[in-house]
Structures are given as structure tokens and as C-alpha cells.
TORZAZA-480814 format. One record per residue (C-alpha): x, y, z; residue in three letters. Coordinates in pm, whole numbers, plus 50000, padded with zeros to 5 digits. Each point is the difference from the previous one (the first is absolute). Layout:
BEGIN
XYZALA/...
This chain:
BEGIN
270884667327691UNK/501535009550331UNK/499825036949955UNK/496605006250171UNK/501194980650311UNK/503265017849997UNK/498315033549994UNK/497674989550278UNK/502964989750223UNK/502035031149926UNK/497095022750087UNK/499534984050341UNK/501405019950296UNK/503634992650066UNK/500114994150366UNK/503765000350023UNK/500145035649875UNK/496905017950118UNK/501355034649918UNK/501484993549662UNK/498024968749896UNK/497395017649783UNK/502575021249824UNK/502174969549924UNK/496924980149879UNK/498985029949772UNK/503565002749854UNK/499964963449933UNK/496564998649826UNK/500865031949798UNK/503184983049873UNK/498014969749898UNK/497375021049825UNK/502735018449800UNK/501794967649920UNK/496924982649846UNK/499395007949631UNK/497435028649963UNK/497564977249806UNK/500074972250257UNK/496904995950220UNK/502294990150284UNK/500315037050065UNK/496285000550102UNK/500684977750302UNK/502945020750104UNK/498055031849974UNK/497334986450224UNK/502584992150259UNK/501555034449966UNK/496555016050058UNK/499624978850317UNK/503255013750146UNK/499265036149884UNK/496644997750180UNK/501624986650322UNK/502655029149977UNK/497205026049920UNK/502315014149730UNK/497655007449721UNK/502515025849860UNK/502254970549885UNK/497174986249795UNK/498455031749848UNK/502645006249721UNK/499434964549868UNK/496155001849980UNK/500155015249647UNK/501504967449872UNK/497404976250174UNK/497514997349709UNK/502794994849750UNK/501474973050214UNK/496784980350032UNK/499485002549615UNK/503544988249941UNK/499644970250254UNK/496514992149844UNK/498484995550350UNK/496334988750012UNK/497325021650171UNK/500134982550335UNK/503775006750024UNK/499575035749893UNK/497395004850261UNK/502214985450266UNK/502835023549905UNK/497755031149982UNK/498514992850336UNK/503474995150156UNK/501015034949867UNK/496745014150134UNK/500724984150344UNK/503495015650007UNK/498615034149918UNK/497204996850262UNK/502514990750264UNK/502045030249906UNK/497015023150012UNK/500015006849624UNK/496274998749937UNK/500275013249646UNK/502294971749880UNK/498164974750218UNK/496745008549813UNK/501685001049661UNK/501294964150030UNK/496944987550166UNK/498055012149697UNK/502444981649769UNK/499464968550203UNK/496265004249977UNK/500155004349620UNK/501344964449979UNK/496594986550127UNK/497795015549731UNK/499744972249742UNK/496524984049979UNK/498674983450312UNK/503285007650188UNK/498715034550080UNK/497304985050224UNK/502154976450201UNK/500575004050379UNK/503575010349937UNK/498885027049750UNK/497445012550250UNK/502585002150280UNK/502425018249777UNK/497285022549889UNK/499015010050349UNK/503695005750090UNK/500535021249690UNK/496915020850074UNK/501005006450359UNK/503575008349890UNK/498645025249739UNK/497685017250248UNK/502595001550278UNK/502815013849782UNK/499925038050044UNK/501425005949654UNK/497624977949807UNK/497125020049850UNK/499314981849668UNK/498094967150046UNK/499074993449639UNK/502664973149945UNK/498684981750305UNK/496325002249919UNK/500674987349647UNK/501114966550128UNK/497534970649985UNK/500794988150353UNK/499235034450137UNK/496725000849822UNK/499244965750156UNK/500125016650336UNK/496755016749911UNK/498404966650098UNK/502194985750260UNK/501025030950186UNK/497555026849907UNK/500785025750275UNK/503705000949899UNK/499255002649639UNK/497475028750072UNK/502675018750194UNK/502464996149701UNK/497395014249767UNK/499535029450234UNK/503745008549985UNK/500014994649630UNK/497125022449900UNK/498105015750296UNK/500415027650261UNK/500355006350370UNK/496205001050047UNK/499764964949850UNK/502764987250231UNK/498285016050301UNK/496744982949900UNK/501864966249960UNK/501515002350356UNK/496585009350141UNK/498484969749817UNK/502724973450070UNK/501715014350302UNK/503795004450055UNK/500264963350097UNK/500294991849632UNK/503205019749979UNK/501514984650308UNK/499064964449879UNK/501735006349668UNK/503115014950152UNK/499315034549860UNK/501445031950140UNK/497045024350067UNK/502195031050012UNK/501644992749663UNK/496684992649845UNK/498425031950142UNK/502825021049864UNK/500044982949659UNK/496285002949938UNK/500135036850071UNK/502865005749762UNK/498244979449725UNK/496825021150072UNK/501815032349928UNK/501414984549687UNK/496474992849886UNK/498865035550082UNK/502885014649807UNK/499294978149696UNK/496285006250011UNK/498455017849695UNK/499315032050192UNK/503595002650125UNK/501374990349657UNK/498105027549838UNK/500615027650250UNK/503404987650109UNK/498985008750353UNK/499364978450307UNK/498385020050279UNK/501154992650356UNK/496424997250108UNK/499434971149760UNK/503024981750155UNK/498885007550353UNK/496484985549923UNK/501304969649817UNK/502594989550270UNK/497935010050299UNK/502725021250137UNK/500245035950137UNK/500795026449743UNK/503295007750179UNK/501114964649932UNK/499465002149619UNK/503325014149899UNK/501764972550188UNK/498094974049803UNK/500705018549670UNK/503645000750067UNK/499934962450075UNK/498214991949676UNK/502435020749797UNK/502924981850170UNK/498464967049923UNK/500005009249622UNK/496324997049957UNK/499395036349924UNK/502175029149883UNK/499015035250078UNK/500405032950183UNK/498385009550321UNK/498355033950045UNK/499285009250357UNK/498475033149892UNK/497524982649761UNK/499684969650217UNK/500494978549685UNK/502384974249848UNK/500985010049648UNK/500064965349833UNK/502764993949746UNK/499604962549983UNK/497934973150168UNK/500224963150003UNK/496964981449862UNK/499154970850234UNK/497654984549718UNK/500835005549638UNK/496824993949799UNK/498025014149717UNK/499475033550150UNK/503925003550055UNK/500584989249636UNK/497755027049879UNK/501795025750206UNK/503404988449857UNK/498515001849647UNK/498785036150070UNK/503395010550137UNK/501734983849694UNK/497675019149767UNK/500695032550178UNK/503754993449977UNK/499704992049638UNK/498105032649936UNK/502695018950181UNK/502764983549792UNK/498025009649681UNK/499935035850115UNK/503714999050069UNK/500734984649660UNK/498005027449832UNK/501915027350165UNK/503284983649922UNK/498944995949632UNK/499005036249969UNK/503165012950149UNK/501984977649774UNK/498185015249709UNK/500775034650116UNK/503664991550052UNK/500214985149648UNK/498405030449841UNK/502385023750184UNK/502954980049898UNK/498854999849633UNK/499485038950026UNK/503595003850139UNK/501464978849711UNK/498155021649743UNK/501265032750164UNK/503504985650014UNK/499894991449626UNK/498715034549913UNK/502915015550207UNK/502534977649839UNK/498695008649653UNK/499495036650020UNK/501935011250317UNK/496775014150130UNK/499215008250358UNK/499024968950213UNK/497525008950288UNK/500444987150342UNK/497514973450028UNK/500354996750379UNK/499075036650026UNK/497054994949755UNK/498774969650193UNK/500155020050321UNK/497955027849853UNK/497574975149865UNK/499604984150340UNK/499755034750159UNK/
């Protein structure tokens, strides 16, 4: 009964010890957390207080090793969705304050998923969280897959309430740099500023995603070649800058390949599909069929060689039996086989 108030009081700044106060409070709360039985929901309140102190200390590295236990803890404590959302948002805030955009977006997405039941997805809180998650996803330099986000009902609801933002998300999910340029020309850059979006991050990200689309296109998939000229045209950059962008897209893990300055092409080994639909499934089926045909050929060769090996062994045994019975001459099969091969 008194635990929430106790945690709140302990997590307040200790004015009598301005230098060591936060460390002392964190030690006290950690001791309380470890003392409480693992299945008791009292740990939830202690953890919220710990997160508050970690955020004030900007010490995300103290929290990160424990994040793998978070979902299991919530399941053990049987916390309802509102309490889950509160905890996920607290973790996201800690990560944001520590300049950890990847973790901030990850736990913001977890918080948003707690608002997807029925009419709850269209509430003002769900809309606010959806806009925040959308902004975090676009601003995070390492986030290139938006399928988990666009699958949420509250995000789809933005199509009516916040159409420009939803359109922007769709562009980064499936479209190219040309579409992004047209969007900016139509809506102006104010839409980015008003939403708190970083124009430089968005420009770099849409160019890398455009290269990924080019590398995964049917023509590139068939020839395994992506010409520098095609990249230059799609990104609207000078030809001398193409290699820099290709190196960036490889570093981002969206494409695997080998650059050829002489041929002015990228030899594509693998490309990330931004949209995986019917055409992509057909390509997977075709590749599996080709792989199956290759395995059938390998098995046929192995079977033929096995039969040859068995026949040779049987011939050797017969010759050995003849030698044993009659003391006759036994030919050197290795020499004979060498002559046959020759």
C-alpha cells in the first residue's frame, strides 16, 4: 500500500547530498526491487522510480542489460495495458534522453501496440502516440522497415486525421526519391518542421531506400547489375557522387554487392525488398524451383558415382577371390582405372 509513495519520495532529488543523492537513491531502489518477490507487482512501481532516476542521470547503459527481461516481468506481474504502456513510454523516454533513437522507437512501438484493441485505436491518446511513433521512425537513421508501423490500426487512422503525415510514411515505405521530391513540392518543407522531422535524415534515408528499390527491381534481379547511371538519375545526384551513395547503402545493410569502377556498375548479390507482395513470392518460388533442380542434379551425380564405386568394389572382391583360389595374377586396378580415364 505504501510502496508507490515510498518510491516517489526516494526518487525525489536529495538536496542534502546533491552530488551523491541520485546514486544513493538508485542503490536504495535497486535493493528494494531485488528484495521483493519476483512475482509481486510491487516491483512495477519500483522499476518506474528507477527509470525516473536513470533518466535524470542520463545513464541508459545501466538500464540496457535489463531490457531483455521487461516483457517477461510484465507478464509475471499481470499488468494491464495502461500500466504496460506507461512502463514502455518511460523506457522510451529514457532512451530518447540518452540519444538512443533505435531503442526509443522500439519501446514507443510497444507502447503504441497496447492501444490497438477496437475503438481504442482511434482515441486521442492513440493518435498522439501514433504521430510520435511515426516521427521517431522517420527520424531514426537506422530504421528502414516501416511495415510493423503501417500495420497498426491507429496508424491507418492517420489517413483521415493527419493525411500529409500518413502520405509521407507511405512514401518512405514503398516509394522513391522522385515521389518524395514531388511531396515536398506539393506540401512544402513546413510540413516537416511542424512535425519535428529532420530534413537531412529524411533526404539521406529516402535516397538509400531508392537504391534498395533499384537493386531489387526485376531488371537488376535478372542481370545482377545496377548501372551507376540509373542511380544517378534516380537520386538526382552527379555521377561522381554515385559510389559514395552505393557505399552508404551497403553499410546500411540494405544491399550487398561489389562495385566496379571500370564497368560503372554495382554487382548485386542481395537487395532488401521494401514491399513483399505477390511478385516477390513468385520470385522466391522460382528461385526455390531452380535450387530444387540443382539439388536433383547433384543427387543424380552422387548416385551415379556411388553405383560406379559399388561396381568397382564388387570387381575387386571377385578378383581377390580368384587370386585366393588359384594364386593367379591380380592386376593393379589403380593403373587400369588410370588408363581408362586417360
